[in-house]
C-alpha positions as CSV (number, residue, x, y, z in Angstrom):
1,X,26.8,-23.8,4.6
2,X,30.3,-24.2,3.3
3,X,31.3,-20.5,3.2
4,X,29.5,-19.5,6.4
5,X,31.9,-18.5,9.2
6,X,31.1,-17.3,12.6
7,X,33.9,-15.7,14.6
8,X,34.5,-14.2,18.0
9,X,34.1,-10.8,16.5
10,X,30.6,-11.8,15.2
11,X,29.7,-12.9,18.7
12,X,30.9,-9.6,20.1
13,X,28.9,-7.7,17.5
14,X,25.8,-9.5,18.5
15,X,26.4,-8.7,22.1
16,X,26.9,-5.1,21.2
17,X,23.6,-5.1,19.3
18,X,21.8,-6.4,22.3
19,X,23.2,-3.8,24.6
20,X,22.6,-0.9,22.2
21,X,19.0,-2.0,21.8
22,X,18.5,-2.1,25.6
23,X,20.2,1.3,26.0
24,X,18.1,2.9,23.2
25,X,14.8,1.9,24.8
26,X,16.0,2.8,28.2
27,X,17.0,6.3,27.1
28,X,13.7,6.8,25.2
29,X,11.8,5.6,28.3
30,X,9.5,3.5,26.1
31,X,9.7,0.9,23.3
32,X,10.0,-2.8,22.7
33,X,13.4,-4.1,23.8
34,X,12.8,-7.8,24.2
35,X,12.5,-8.8,20.5
36,X,15.5,-6.7,19.3
37,X,17.7,-8.3,22.0
38,X,16.7,-11.9,21.1
39,X,16.6,-11.2,17.4
40,X,20.1,-9.7,17.3
41,X,21.9,-12.9,16.2
42,X,19.3,-13.7,13.5
43,X,19.3,-10.2,12.0
44,X,23.1,-9.9,12.2
45,X,23.5,-13.2,10.3
46,X,21.0,-12.1,7.6
47,X,22.7,-8.7,7.0
48,X,26.2,-10.2,7.1
49,X,25.7,-13.4,5.2
50,X,22.4,-13.8,3.4
51,X,20.9,-10.5,2.3
52,X,22.5,-9.1,-0.9
53,X,22.8,-5.4,-0.2
54,X,25.2,-2.5,-0.7
55,X,25.1,0.0,2.2
56,X,26.9,2.5,0.0
57,X,23.8,2.5,-2.3
58,X,20.6,1.8,-0.3
59,X,18.5,2.1,-3.5
60,X,20.6,-0.3,-5.6
61,X,18.1,-2.0,-8.0
62,X,19.8,-5.4,-7.6
63,X,19.6,-5.5,-3.8
64,X,17.5,-8.1,-1.9
65,X,14.6,-6.6,0.0
66,X,14.4,-7.0,3.8
67,X,11.2,-6.3,5.7
68,X,10.9,-6.3,9.4
69,X,7.2,-7.1,9.7
70,X,7.0,-6.7,13.4
71,X,7.9,-3.0,13.2
72,X,7.7,-2.5,17.0
73,X,11.1,-4.4,17.0
74,X,12.5,-1.6,14.9
75,X,15.8,-1.5,16.8
76,X,16.5,-4.9,15.3
77,X,16.9,-3.3,11.9
78,X,18.3,0.1,13.0
79,X,21.2,-1.5,14.8
80,X,22.1,-3.6,11.7
81,X,21.8,-0.5,9.5
82,X,24.2,1.3,11.8
83,X,26.6,-1.7,11.9
84,X,26.5,-2.1,8.1
85,X,27.3,1.5,7.3
86,X,24.0,2.9,5.9
87,X,24.7,6.3,7.3
88,X,22.9,5.8,10.6
89,X,24.9,7.1,13.5
90,X,25.2,6.3,17.2
91,X,23.4,9.6,17.8
92,X,20.5,8.3,15.7
93,X,20.2,5.3,18.1
94,X,20.4,7.7,21.0
95,X,17.5,9.6,19.5
96,X,15.2,6.5,19.2
97,X,11.5,7.4,19.4
98,X,12.1,11.2,19.7
99,X,10.9,14.1,17.6
100,X,12.6,14.6,14.3
101,X,14.5,11.3,14.6
102,X,15.6,8.9,11.8
103,X,14.9,6.1,14.2
104,X,11.2,6.3,15.0
105,X,9.3,3.7,17.1
106,X,8.3,1.8,13.9
107,X,10.2,1.9,10.6
108,X,8.9,4.6,8.2
109,X,9.3,4.5,4.5
110,X,11.3,7.4,3.0
111,X,12.8,8.5,6.4
112,X,15.6,6.1,7.1
113,X,18.0,4.7,4.5
114,X,17.6,0.9,4.1
115,X,14.0,0.8,5.1
116,X,11.8,-0.7,2.4
117,X,8.4,0.1,3.8
118,X,6.5,1.4,6.8
119,X,5.8,-1.5,9.1
120,X,3.6,-0.4,11.9
121,X,0.3,-2.4,12.0
122,X,1.2,-6.0,12.4
123,X,0.8,-8.4,9.5
124,X,1.0,-5.8,6.7
125,X,4.8,-6.1,6.4
126,X,4.5,-9.9,5.8
127,X,1.6,-9.4,3.4
128,X,3.3,-6.6,1.5
129,X,6.4,-8.7,1.2
130,X,4.3,-11.1,-0.9
131,X,3.7,-8.1,-3.1
132,X,7.4,-7.4,-3.3
133,X,7.8,-10.9,-4.6
134,X,5.0,-10.5,-7.1
135,X,6.5,-7.3,-8.4
136,X,10.0,-8.7,-8.8
137,X,8.6,-11.6,-10.8
138,X,6.4,-9.5,-13.1
139,X,9.1,-7.0,-13.8
140,X,11.6,-9.8,-14.6
141,X,9.0,-11.1,-17.0
142,X,8.8,-7.8,-18.7
143,X,12.5,-7.3,-19.0
144,X,14.4,-10.6,-18.9
145,X,12.0,-13.5,-19.1
146,X,14.3,-16.1,-20.7
147,X,17.3,-15.8,-18.3
148,X,17.9,-18.9,-16.2
149,X,16.7,-18.7,-12.6
150,X,19.0,-16.6,-10.5
151,X,21.0,-15.3,-13.5
152,X,19.0,-12.1,-14.4
153,X,20.0,-8.7,-13.1
154,X,16.3,-8.5,-12.2
155,X,16.5,-11.4,-9.8
156,X,16.5,-10.7,-6.1
157,X,15.2,-12.2,-2.9
158,X,12.7,-10.9,-0.4
159,X,13.5,-11.6,3.3
160,X,11.1,-11.1,6.2
161,X,11.3,-11.4,9.9
162,X,7.9,-11.7,11.5
163,X,6.4,-12.8,14.9
164,X,3.3,-14.2,16.4
165,X,1.4,-10.9,16.1
166,X,2.0,-10.9,12.3
167,X,0.7,-14.4,11.8
168,X,-2.3,-13.7,14.0
169,X,-3.5,-10.8,11.9
170,X,-5.8,-12.0,9.1
171,X,-4.1,-10.0,6.4
172,X,-1.0,-12.3,6.6
173,X,-3.2,-15.3,6.1
174,X,-4.8,-13.8,3.0
175,X,-1.4,-12.9,1.4
176,X,0.3,-16.1,2.5
177,X,-2.3,-18.2,0.9
178,X,-1.8,-16.3,-2.4
179,X,2.0,-16.6,-2.0
180,X,1.7,-20.4,-1.8
181,X,-0.6,-20.5,-4.8
182,X,1.9,-18.4,-6.8
183,X,5.0,-20.6,-5.8
184,X,7.0,-17.5,-4.9
185,X,10.4,-19.0,-4.5
186,X,12.1,-15.7,-4.0
187,X,10.4,-15.1,-0.6
188,X,11.8,-16.3,2.7
189,X,10.0,-15.6,6.0
190,X,11.7,-16.2,9.4
191,X,9.2,-16.6,12.1
192,X,10.4,-15.5,15.5
193,X,8.5,-17.8,17.8
194,X,9.1,-16.4,21.2
195,X,5.6,-17.2,22.4
196,X,5.2,-13.8,24.1
197,X,2.8,-10.9,23.4
198,X,1.7,-8.0,25.5
199,X,-0.9,-10.0,27.4
200,X,1.6,-12.8,28.1
201,X,2.0,-16.3,26.8
202,X,0.5,-16.7,23.3
203,X,-1.1,-20.0,24.3
204,X,-4.0,-18.0,25.6
205,X,-4.9,-16.9,22.0
206,X,-2.8,-18.8,19.5
207,X,-3.2,-22.6,19.5
208,X,-2.7,-23.9,16.0
209,X,0.5,-25.4,14.6
210,X,1.8,-22.5,12.5
211,X,4.1,-24.7,10.4
212,X,1.2,-27.0,9.4
213,X,-0.8,-24.0,8.5
214,X,1.9,-22.7,6.2
215,X,2.4,-26.2,4.8
216,X,-1.3,-26.2,3.9
217,X,-0.7,-22.9,2.1
218,X,1.9,-24.6,-0.1
219,X,5.0,-23.2,1.6
220,X,8.3,-25.0,2.3
221,X,8.7,-25.0,6.1
222,X,11.4,-25.9,8.5
223,X,12.2,-25.0,12.1
224,X,15.2,-24.4,14.4
225,X,15.4,-23.8,18.1
226,X,17.8,-21.9,20.2
227,X,16.2,-23.6,23.2
228,X,18.1,-26.8,23.7
229,X,16.5,-30.2,24.7
230,X,17.8,-29.8,28.2
231,X,16.2,-26.4,28.6
232,X,19.4,-24.4,28.2
233,X,19.7,-21.7,25.6
234,X,22.2,-21.4,22.8
235,X,22.2,-18.9,20.0
236,X,23.5,-21.5,17.5
237,X,23.8,-19.2,14.5
238,X,25.8,-21.7,12.5
239,X,23.0,-24.3,12.9
240,X,20.4,-21.7,11.8
241,X,22.6,-20.8,8.8
242,X,22.5,-24.4,7.7
243,X,18.7,-24.4,7.9
244,X,18.5,-21.2,5.9
245,X,21.0,-22.5,3.3
246,X,18.9,-25.6,2.9
247,X,15.8,-23.5,2.4
248,X,17.6,-21.4,-0.3
249,X,17.9,-24.5,-2.4
250,X,14.1,-24.5,-2.7
251,X,13.1,-22.3,-5.6
252,X,9.5,-23.5,-6.4
253,X,7.8,-22.4,-3.1
254,X,8.0,-19.6,-0.6
255,X,9.9,-20.5,2.6
256,X,8.7,-20.2,6.2
257,X,11.3,-20.9,8.9
258,X,10.3,-21.1,12.5
259,X,13.0,-20.2,15.0
260,X,12.2,-20.7,18.7
261,X,13.7,-17.9,20.8
262,X,13.5,-16.6,24.3
263,X,12.5,-12.9,24.4
264,X,15.2,-10.6,25.8
265,X,17.7,-13.4,26.4
266,X,20.0,-13.2,28.5
267,X,18.6,-10.3,30.5
268,X,18.4,-11.3,34.2
269,X,14.8,-11.2,35.4
270,X,13.4,-10.2,32.1
271,X,14.2,-13.2,29.8
272,X,11.0,-14.7,28.6
273,X,9.0,-12.2,30.6
274,X,6.1,-10.4,28.9
275,X,7.1,-7.0,30.4
276,X,10.2,-7.1,28.1
277,X,7.9,-6.9,25.1
278,X,6.5,-3.5,25.3
279,X,8.3,-1.4,27.9
280,X,11.8,-0.4,29.0
281,X,13.7,-3.1,30.9
282,X,14.6,-0.8,33.8
283,X,18.0,0.3,35.0
284,X,18.6,-2.9,37.1
285,X,17.8,-5.3,34.3
286,X,19.9,-3.3,31.7
287,X,22.8,-3.3,34.1
288,X,22.4,-7.1,34.6
289,X,22.4,-7.6,30.8
290,X,25.6,-5.6,30.4
291,X,27.3,-7.6,33.2
292,X,26.2,-10.8,31.6
293,X,27.6,-9.8,28.2
294,X,30.8,-8.3,29.5
295,X,29.9,-4.6,29.2
296,X,30.4,-1.9,31.8
297,X,27.0,-1.4,33.5
298,X,27.9,2.2,34.3
299,X,28.3,3.1,30.6
300,X,25.6,3.6,28.0
301,X,25.9,3.1,24.3
302,X,29.3,1.6,24.7
303,X,30.9,0.6,21.3
304,X,33.2,-2.3,20.7
305,X,35.2,-0.6,17.9
306,X,36.9,-3.8,16.7
307,X,33.6,-5.6,16.4
308,X,32.0,-2.6,14.7
309,X,34.8,-2.4,12.2
310,X,34.3,-6.2,11.5
311,X,30.6,-5.7,10.9
312,X,31.3,-2.7,8.6
313,X,33.2,-5.0,6.3
314,X,29.8,-6.0,4.9
315,X,29.9,-2.8,3.0
316,X,32.9,-3.9,1.0
317,X,31.2,-7.2,0.2
318,X,28.2,-5.1,-0.9
319,X,30.4,-3.1,-3.3
320,X,31.8,-6.4,-4.8
321,X,28.3,-7.8,-5.2
322,X,27.2,-4.5,-6.8
323,X,30.1,-4.6,-9.2
324,X,29.3,-8.2,-10.3
325,X,25.7,-7.2,-10.8
326,X,26.7,-4.1,-12.8
327,X,28.5,-6.3,-15.2
328,X,25.5,-8.5,-15.7
329,X,23.3,-5.5,-16.0
330,X,25.4,-3.8,-18.7
331,X,25.6,-7.1,-20.6
332,X,21.8,-7.3,-20.5
333,X,21.4,-3.7,-21.7
334,X,23.7,-4.4,-24.7
335,X,21.9,-7.6,-25.6
336,X,18.4,-6.1,-25.1
337,X,18.3,-2.5,-26.3
338,X,14.5,-2.4,-26.6
339,X,13.9,-3.8,-23.2
340,X,16.6,-1.5,-21.8
341,X,14.6,1.5,-23.2
342,X,11.5,0.1,-21.5
343,X,13.3,-0.3,-18.3
344,X,14.7,3.3,-18.4
345,X,11.2,4.6,-19.0
346,X,9.4,2.7,-16.2
347,X,12.2,3.2,-13.8
348,X,12.0,6.9,-14.3
349,X,8.2,6.8,-13.9
350,X,7.6,8.3,-17.4
351,X,4.6,7.7,-19.5
352,X,4.9,6.1,-22.9
353,X,4.7,7.8,-26.2
354,X,1.1,7.6,-27.4
355,X,-0.4,7.9,-23.9
356,X,-2.5,11.0,-24.8
357,X,-3.4,9.6,-28.2
358,X,-4.7,6.4,-26.7
359,X,-7.1,8.3,-24.5
360,X,-8.0,10.8,-27.2
361,X,-8.9,7.9,-29.6
362,X,-11.0,6.3,-26.9
363,X,-12.9,9.5,-26.2
364,X,-13.5,10.0,-29.9
365,X,-15.8,7.0,-29.7
366,X,-17.9,8.3,-26.9
367,X,-21.4,9.5,-27.8
368,X,-23.0,12.3,-25.8
369,X,-26.5,11.3,-24.7
370,X,-25.6,7.6,-24.4
371,X,-25.9,6.0,-21.0
372,X,-22.8,4.1,-19.8
373,X,-21.7,3.1,-16.3
374,X,-18.5,4.7,-15.2
375,X,-17.2,1.2,-14.2
376,X,-17.6,0.3,-17.9
377,X,-15.9,3.5,-18.9
378,X,-13.0,2.7,-16.5
379,X,-12.6,-0.7,-18.0
380,X,-12.4,0.8,-21.5
381,X,-9.7,3.2,-20.3
382,X,-7.6,0.4,-18.7
383,X,-7.8,-1.6,-22.0
384,X,-7.0,1.5,-24.1
385,X,-3.8,2.0,-22.0
386,X,-2.8,-1.6,-21.6
387,X,-1.2,-2.0,-25.1
388,X,1.1,0.9,-24.6
389,X,1.8,0.5,-20.8
390,X,3.1,-3.0,-20.2
391,X,3.9,-2.0,-16.7
392,X,0.2,-1.6,-16.0
393,X,-1.3,-4.7,-14.5
394,X,-3.9,-5.6,-11.9
395,X,-7.1,-7.3,-11.0
396,X,-9.7,-7.5,-8.3
397,X,-11.0,-9.4,-5.3
398,X,-13.0,-11.9,-7.3
399,X,-15.0,-9.2,-9.0
400,X,-13.1,-8.6,-12.2
401,X,-16.2,-8.8,-14.4
402,X,-18.2,-6.5,-12.1
403,X,-15.3,-4.0,-11.5
404,X,-14.3,-4.1,-15.2
405,X,-10.7,-4.6,-14.1
406,X,-9.9,-7.4,-16.6
407,X,-7.4,-6.7,-19.4
408,X,-8.7,-8.2,-22.6
409,X,-6.8,-11.3,-23.6
410,X,-4.4,-11.0,-20.8
411,X,-2.6,-14.1,-19.4
412,X,-3.3,-14.7,-15.7
413,X,-0.5,-14.2,-13.2
414,X,-0.3,-17.7,-11.9
415,X,1.6,-20.9,-12.5
416,X,0.6,-22.5,-15.8
417,X,-0.7,-25.5,-14.0
418,X,-3.3,-23.4,-12.3
419,X,-5.2,-22.3,-15.4
420,X,-8.9,-22.9,-15.4
421,X,-11.8,-23.2,-17.8
422,X,-12.6,-19.5,-17.1
423,X,-8.9,-18.5,-17.3
424,X,-7.3,-20.8,-19.8
425,X,-4.1,-18.9,-20.1
426,X,-1.8,-18.6,-17.1
427,X,1.9,-17.9,-16.7
428,X,4.2,-16.9,-13.8
429,X,4.8,-13.7,-15.9
430,X,1.1,-13.1,-16.5
431,X,-0.6,-9.8,-16.3
432,X,-4.1,-10.4,-15.0
433,X,-4.1,-10.6,-11.2
434,X,-6.6,-12.7,-9.3
435,X,-6.8,-12.0,-5.5
436,X,-9.9,-14.1,-4.6
437,X,-12.1,-12.6,-1.9
438,X,-9.1,-11.1,0.0
439,X,-9.5,-7.3,-0.1
440,X,-7.0,-6.5,2.7
441,X,-4.4,-8.8,1.3
442,X,-5.0,-7.3,-2.2
443,X,-4.3,-3.8,-0.9
444,X,-1.1,-4.9,0.9
445,X,0.1,-6.9,-2.0
446,X,-0.3,-4.0,-4.4
447,X,1.5,-1.8,-2.0
448,X,4.4,-4.2,-2.0
449,X,4.3,-4.3,-5.8
450,X,4.7,-0.5,-6.0
451,X,7.4,-0.5,-3.4
452,X,9.4,-3.4,-4.8
453,X,9.2,-2.8,-8.5
454,X,8.9,-0.2,-11.3
455,X,5.4,-1.5,-12.3
456,X,2.1,0.2,-11.9
457,X,-0.6,-2.1,-10.3
458,X,-4.3,-1.4,-9.7
459,X,-6.8,-3.3,-7.7
460,X,-10.6,-3.4,-7.5
461,X,-13.6,-4.3,-5.4
462,X,-17.1,-3.0,-4.6
463,X,-16.8,0.4,-2.8
464,X,-18.6,-1.1,0.2
465,X,-15.8,-3.6,0.6
466,X,-13.1,-1.0,0.6
467,X,-13.7,-1.2,4.4
468,X,-11.9,-4.5,4.3
469,X,-9.0,-3.0,2.4
470,X,-8.9,0.3,4.3
471,X,-5.9,-0.5,6.6
472,X,-3.6,-1.0,3.6
473,X,-5.1,2.0,1.9
474,X,-4.2,4.1,4.9
475,X,-0.7,2.7,4.8
476,X,-0.3,3.6,1.1
477,X,-1.3,7.1,2.0
478,X,1.1,7.2,4.9
479,X,3.9,6.1,2.6
480,X,2.7,8.4,-0.2
481,X,2.7,5.7,-2.9
482,X,0.4,5.8,-6.0
483,X,-1.7,2.8,-5.5
484,X,-4.8,2.9,-7.7
485,X,-8.1,1.6,-6.4
486,X,-11.0,0.8,-8.8
487,X,-14.0,0.9,-6.4
488,X,-17.3,0.3,-8.1
489,X,-21.0,0.0,-7.2
490,X,-20.6,3.4,-5.5
491,X,-24.0,4.1,-4.0
492,X,-27.5,3.0,-3.2
493,X,-28.1,3.0,-7.0
494,X,-26.6,-0.5,-7.2
495,X,-30.0,-1.7,-6.1
496,X,-31.2,-5.1,-5.1
497,X,-28.2,-6.4,-3.2
498,X,-29.5,-4.2,-0.4
499,X,-28.1,-2.1,2.4
500,X,-25.2,-4.4,3.2
501,X,-23.7,-3.6,-0.3
502,X,-24.7,0.0,-0.6
503,X,-22.1,2.6,0.4
504,X,-23.3,5.5,2.5
505,X,-20.5,6.8,4.7
506,X,-17.7,5.5,2.5
507,X,-16.9,8.7,0.5
508,X,-16.6,10.6,3.8
509,X,-14.5,7.9,5.4
510,X,-12.1,7.6,2.5
511,X,-11.8,11.3,2.0
512,X,-10.8,11.6,5.7
513,X,-7.5,9.7,5.1
514,X,-4.8,12.3,4.7
515,X,-3.0,12.3,1.4
516,X,-5.7,10.1,-0.1
517,X,-7.2,11.3,-3.4
518,X,-10.8,10.4,-4.2
519,X,-12.1,10.8,-7.7
520,X,-15.8,10.3,-8.6
521,X,-16.3,11.0,-12.3
522,X,-19.7,11.9,-13.8
523,X,-19.5,10.1,-17.1
524,X,-17.3,8.5,-19.7
525,X,-15.4,11.7,-20.5
526,X,-14.7,12.5,-16.8
527,X,-13.6,8.9,-16.2
528,X,-11.1,9.0,-19.1
529,X,-9.8,12.4,-17.9
530,X,-9.5,11.2,-14.3
531,X,-7.1,8.4,-15.4
532,X,-5.2,10.9,-17.6
533,X,-4.8,13.2,-14.6
534,X,-3.9,10.4,-12.2
535,X,-1.0,9.1,-14.4
536,X,0.2,12.6,-15.3
537,X,0.2,14.1,-11.8
538,X,3.6,14.8,-10.3
539,X,2.6,13.8,-6.8
540,X,2.5,10.2,-5.6
541,X,-0.7,10.0,-3.6
542,X,-2.9,6.9,-3.7
543,X,-6.0,7.5,-5.7
544,X,-9.5,5.8,-5.7
545,X,-11.7,5.8,-8.7
546,X,-15.3,5.7,-7.3
547,X,-17.5,4.3,-10.1
548,X,-21.1,3.5,-10.8
549,X,-22.8,0.2,-11.4
550,X,-25.7,1.9,-13.3
551,X,-25.5,3.7,-16.6
552,X,-25.2,7.5,-16.4
553,X,-25.7,9.9,-19.3
554,X,-22.6,11.0,-21.3
555,X,-22.8,14.8,-21.1
556,X,-22.2,17.1,-24.0
557,X,-20.8,19.6,-21.5
558,X,-18.1,17.2,-20.2
559,X,-17.0,16.5,-23.8
560,X,-15.9,20.1,-24.0
561,X,-14.7,20.9,-20.5
562,X,-13.5,17.7,-18.8
563,X,-10.0,17.7,-20.3
564,X,-9.0,20.8,-18.3
565,X,-11.7,20.6,-15.6
566,X,-11.2,17.2,-14.1
567,X,-7.6,17.7,-13.2
568,X,-8.6,20.8,-11.2
569,X,-11.0,18.7,-9.1
570,X,-14.0,21.0,-9.7
571,X,-15.0,23.1,-12.7
572,X,-17.9,25.1,-14.0
573,X,-19.9,22.7,-16.1
574,X,-23.0,24.8,-16.8
575,X,-22.8,28.6,-16.3
576,X,-25.2,31.6,-16.4
577,X,-25.0,35.1,-17.8
578,X,-23.7,37.3,-15.1
579,X,-23.4,36.3,-11.5
580,X,-25.4,33.2,-10.7
581,X,-28.1,33.2,-8.0
582,X,-27.2,29.7,-6.7
583,X,-24.3,27.3,-7.0
584,X,-25.0,23.6,-7.4
585,X,-22.1,21.3,-6.7
586,X,-22.3,17.6,-7.6
587,X,-20.1,14.6,-8.0
588,X,-20.4,11.4,-10.0
589,X,-23.8,10.1,-11.0
590,X,-25.5,13.1,-9.4
591,X,-24.1,15.6,-11.8
592,X,-26.9,14.7,-14.2
593,X,-29.4,15.7,-11.6
594,X,-27.7,19.0,-11.0
595,X,-27.7,19.8,-14.8
596,X,-31.4,18.9,-15.0
597,X,-32.2,21.0,-11.9
598,X,-30.4,24.0,-13.4
599,X,-32.7,23.9,-16.4
600,X,-35.8,23.8,-14.2
601,X,-34.5,26.7,-12.2
602,X,-33.8,28.6,-15.3
603,X,-37.5,28.3,-16.3
604,X,-38.3,29.8,-12.9
605,X,-36.0,32.7,-13.5
606,X,-33.2,31.4,-11.2
607,X,-29.7,31.5,-12.5
608,X,-28.0,28.3,-11.4
609,X,-24.3,27.5,-12.0
610,X,-23.6,23.8,-12.1
611,X,-20.1,22.8,-10.8
612,X,-18.9,19.2,-11.4
613,X,-16.7,18.1,-8.5
614,X,-14.9,14.9,-9.4
615,X,-12.3,15.3,-6.7
616,X,-12.4,17.5,-3.6
617,X,-8.7,16.8,-3.0
618,X,-7.7,17.9,-6.5
619,X,-9.8,21.1,-6.1
620,X,-8.0,21.9,-2.8
621,X,-4.7,21.8,-4.7
622,X,-5.8,24.8,-6.8
623,X,-4.9,28.4,-6.0
624,X,-7.3,30.7,-4.3
625,X,-8.0,32.6,-7.5
626,X,-9.2,29.5,-9.3
627,X,-11.3,28.5,-6.3
628,X,-13.0,31.9,-6.1
629,X,-13.7,31.8,-9.9
630,X,-15.5,28.5,-9.5
631,X,-17.2,29.2,-6.1
632,X,-17.5,33.0,-5.8
633,X,-17.8,33.9,-2.2
634,X,-20.5,36.5,-3.0
635,X,-22.9,33.7,-4.0
636,X,-24.3,32.5,-0.7
637,X,-27.0,30.2,-2.0
638,X,-25.5,26.8,-2.5
639,X,-26.5,23.2,-2.9
640,X,-24.4,20.0,-2.8
641,X,-25.6,16.8,-4.4
642,X,-24.0,13.5,-3.6
643,X,-25.5,10.0,-2.8
644,X,-23.8,9.7,0.6
645,X,-23.2,11.6,3.8
646,X,-23.1,15.4,3.4
647,X,-20.2,15.8,5.8
648,X,-17.5,16.7,3.3
649,X,-19.6,19.4,1.7
650,X,-20.4,21.7,4.6
651,X,-17.0,23.5,4.1
652,X,-18.3,24.6,0.7
653,X,-22.0,25.1,1.6
654,X,-21.5,27.9,4.0
655,X,-24.2,29.2,6.3
656,X,-27.1,29.0,3.9
657,X,-26.3,26.0,1.8
658,X,-28.4,22.9,1.6
659,X,-27.1,19.4,1.0
660,X,-28.9,16.8,-1.1
661,X,-27.5,13.7,0.6
662,X,-28.3,10.3,2.2
663,X,-28.0,10.2,6.0
664,X,-29.3,6.6,6.5
665,X,-28.4,3.1,5.4
666,X,-29.7,2.0,2.0
667,X,-32.9,0.3,0.9
668,X,-34.0,-3.0,-0.6
669,X,-35.2,-1.8,-4.0
670,X,-34.0,-1.2,-7.5
671,X,-31.4,1.4,-8.0
672,X,-33.8,3.9,-9.5
673,X,-36.2,3.4,-6.7
674,X,-33.6,3.8,-4.0
675,X,-32.3,7.1,-5.4
676,X,-35.8,8.4,-5.7
677,X,-37.0,7.2,-2.3
678,X,-33.9,8.7,-0.7
679,X,-34.2,12.0,-2.4
680,X,-31.4,11.9,-4.9
681,X,-33.4,13.5,-7.8
682,X,-33.4,16.6,-9.8
683,X,-36.7,17.7,-8.1
684,X,-35.0,17.5,-4.7
685,X,-32.1,19.6,-6.0
686,X,-34.5,22.2,-7.2
687,X,-36.2,22.2,-3.8
688,X,-32.8,22.5,-2.0
689,X,-31.8,25.4,-4.2
690,X,-35.1,27.2,-3.5
691,X,-34.7,26.7,0.2
692,X,-31.1,28.0,0.2
693,X,-32.2,31.1,-1.8
694,X,-35.0,31.7,0.7
695,X,-32.6,31.6,3.6
696,X,-30.2,34.0,1.9
697,X,-33.2,36.4,1.3
698,X,-34.3,36.2,4.9
699,X,-30.7,36.9,6.1
700,X,-30.7,40.1,4.1
């Protein structure tokens, strides 16, 4: 690399990074010191010479994105953020892994400037980085598709450091396969091959040739070793830089660069030792490291001010890069006023003009009394919004036709050469995503799209297979990002595929994730209003649309009440004169049974209020006055109706309420037969209401 220079001050900065990492873990009493120590020269070279960034503006749109996939090595990144001038202080390093810190054990999105995503569970950083690269390419296609490669203000690179644990996790394989298919030339992964994990040498559990695996995925691969042929060790950063520069010339494939390192080098007694991976080195080893590197073993958090000042010069280079980018950006705005207006809107997260009209026009075509699956209604909503929301794109895990997640006439997001008979239009800037049977990878990739671009992705699968996606769903909730999940075939009513495909515990399990919002609409009107509410909500929580395979009746009552009711999570769908005798709460396809039961009960002289509950989470956001108006505390007789576990409903049922639920696995029968045989019928709702009323009477 012609302009790459490596000076004595750079060497001193790397030594300081090693010592600070050791001191931070030692002070905390726990952590992972080995990788930050051995990764120090690699991370320093990236931040100083390869990653385009501006520490003065961590959110600069034109920055490259860096993701430390092995989040346990968080000090690798924290030290470089401190060196670069991101606002982290020495006190922040001293407070590593403590309460209220900006330097937690694993990087957390939104907490520390310069952190692009939460990287705790291994593999998800690497997999989400693929999504960052997806998002960059699609947004460029929206805004500046004709610019030469590397010349658009919307061009940037995605850099990743990962380790053995990341490539062992299956999610990285799912996403890496897709990255190769997509020829993501803006993605570079540096694989730290130190051959150590908590249980020792990785040979015990990792035997394949990782480079050959990535070659098979379609990646460019190369390798470099700090371990010399004679067994000595040399952190040859200039040699590594040459390998990285060579890789940067490859623009038609993602890059995977293996670097052989020795964990914790040059810590006496701890180099290449598994104990350095997940626990403090101990005072003796830290003192030995300091002596080896020329530091005073009696001092902690010692700063080489001259080396630090040298490292901080990267901020000035960042300002210059930012200035150059601003000139390109302003020229682009002047030349593309319409696209600039689109960018301003999506960057601000605003909805387009005509958003409400598109949904209103769609709803005008609904026919009360008709039977339509909510998955079909969802597909109609997506296609109603697609023409006015170019930022909206998505697909499913090989179930687009079943999930109704396909955008009519959309070009597939794939190299043109990969078009098929079924998908005859493909482009690197296409809109229709195809994930194959890779639910976990799909969830991680759409997380990355959200984090790395201004676009709005969605993804879909059968609700049963949300189990495969769940770890990335949990991470979306932890990061508070608005990923949208279209999960269909939501109950035993899907029928003949049998118990393996029929969700039972899934509503309970997904609702248990903090900050996750679950929406189960009753019919076409509620489905359309669920999407309206999701896109209009001010909060940023991930949201799951839980949708039926089977047709459900379009209700006259929802036509009138869903617009205001759905966004409140629960609302009175059918009411009585005066105070009701019993409250019947239902979600999704079971609302129809609640309505039918209320009519039967009325014939028996029982006043039953029907409450449609599309979202318990949205209902919990309402004030106490509204909750009391919907569920008056004075009405003790209550029934919940949902084709799944009753667990989430006991809070609302009280002491005398009765659930109509399913507490076993599904059956091998038609959908109608399964619902009947498992007690999800209007007759069972009537029986439950009578039983609840009887218990209230006895209690009096």
